[in-house]
C-alpha positions as CSV (number, residue, x, y, z in Angstrom):
1,M,-0.1,-0.1,0.1
2,K,1.6,3.2,-0.9
3,V,1.1,6.2,1.3
4,N,1.5,9.9,0.0
5,F,2.7,12.6,3.0
6,Y,2.8,16.4,2.2
7,A,4.2,19.3,3.9
8,T,6.5,18.8,6.7
9,L,5.7,15.0,7.0
10,R,7.1,14.5,3.3
11,E,10.6,15.6,5.1
12,I,10.1,13.0,8.0
13,A,9.5,10.0,5.5
14,G,12.4,10.9,3.5
15,G,10.2,11.3,0.1
16,K,6.7,12.3,-1.2
17,T,5.3,7.9,-1.3
18,V,6.1,5.2,1.0
19,E,5.3,2.0,0.8
20,F,3.8,0.3,3.5
21,T,3.1,-4.1,4.2
22,T,-0.6,-4.6,5.1
23,D,-2.7,-8.1,5.2
24,G,-6.2,-8.0,3.9
25,D,-7.3,-7.2,7.4
26,T,-6.0,-3.6,7.6
27,T,-7.8,-0.6,9.2
28,A,-6.6,3.4,9.2
29,G,-5.5,2.5,12.9
30,D,-3.5,-0.1,11.9
31,L,-1.9,2.0,9.6
32,L,-1.5,5.1,11.0
33,D,0.8,3.0,13.9
34,A,3.0,1.6,11.5
35,I,3.4,5.0,10.0
36,V,4.6,6.2,13.6
37,N,6.5,3.3,14.1
38,R,8.4,3.2,10.9
39,F,8.5,6.9,11.6
40,P,8.8,7.9,15.0
41,A,9.1,11.7,14.5
42,M,5.9,11.8,13.6
43,R,4.2,10.5,16.1
44,K,4.7,13.7,17.9
45,E,3.5,15.8,14.4
46,L,0.1,13.0,14.1
47,L,-1.5,12.6,18.1
48,D,-2.0,13.6,21.2
49,T,-0.3,12.4,24.6
50,Q,-3.2,10.4,24.4
51,G,-2.0,8.3,21.1
52,R,-5.6,10.3,19.3
53,L,-4.9,11.4,16.2
54,Y,-5.1,15.4,16.4
55,G,-8.3,17.0,14.7
56,H,-6.0,18.7,12.7
57,V,-4.5,16.3,11.3
58,H,-6.1,14.8,7.7
59,F,-6.1,11.1,6.8
60,F,-7.3,10.9,3.4
61,I,-8.7,7.6,2.1
62,N,-10.1,8.0,-1.2
63,G,-10.4,11.1,-0.9
64,R,-11.8,11.5,2.2
65,D,-11.3,12.3,6.1
66,V,-11.1,9.3,7.9
67,Q,-11.7,11.8,10.9
68,F,-15.9,12.3,9.3
69,L,-16.3,8.3,8.3
70,Q,-18.4,6.4,10.4
71,D,-16.3,3.9,11.4
72,D,-13.4,6.4,11.7
73,L,-9.6,4.8,12.4
74,Q,-11.7,1.3,12.1
75,I,-12.1,1.3,8.6
76,K,-11.4,-1.1,6.7
77,I,-8.2,-0.2,3.7
78,L,-7.8,-1.9,0.5
79,A,-4.5,-2.7,-1.2
80,D,-6.3,-0.6,-4.2
81,D,-6.7,2.5,-1.5
82,V,-4.8,6.3,-2.0
83,I,-4.1,7.1,1.6
84,S,-2.7,10.9,2.1
85,M,-1.7,12.3,5.4
86,F,-1.6,16.1,5.6
87,P,-0.1,18.2,8.7
88,A,-2.2,21.3,9.6
89,V,-0.6,24.0,7.4
90,G,-1.2,27.8,8.6
91,G,0.4,31.0,7.1
92,G,-1.0,34.7,6.8
């Protein structure tokens, strides 16, 4: 499964797209755990002190933010799903 990273997350991942190995029973939460395990510096960018995804972080599955999906992080991810991770971006 390919995960696309944007902005500061891309710097931590070392590139735009990173491949992750998954089985047929992978949830969004499982993938989030795999991302943080592979790139420990992302923990502070993605998760609060209770280990929950920050509300300002966007974790998209096929263009839909997981936080607004019915199953949230329990949603199953298929091998051909398009995954994108965006940190909060601000400017003035």
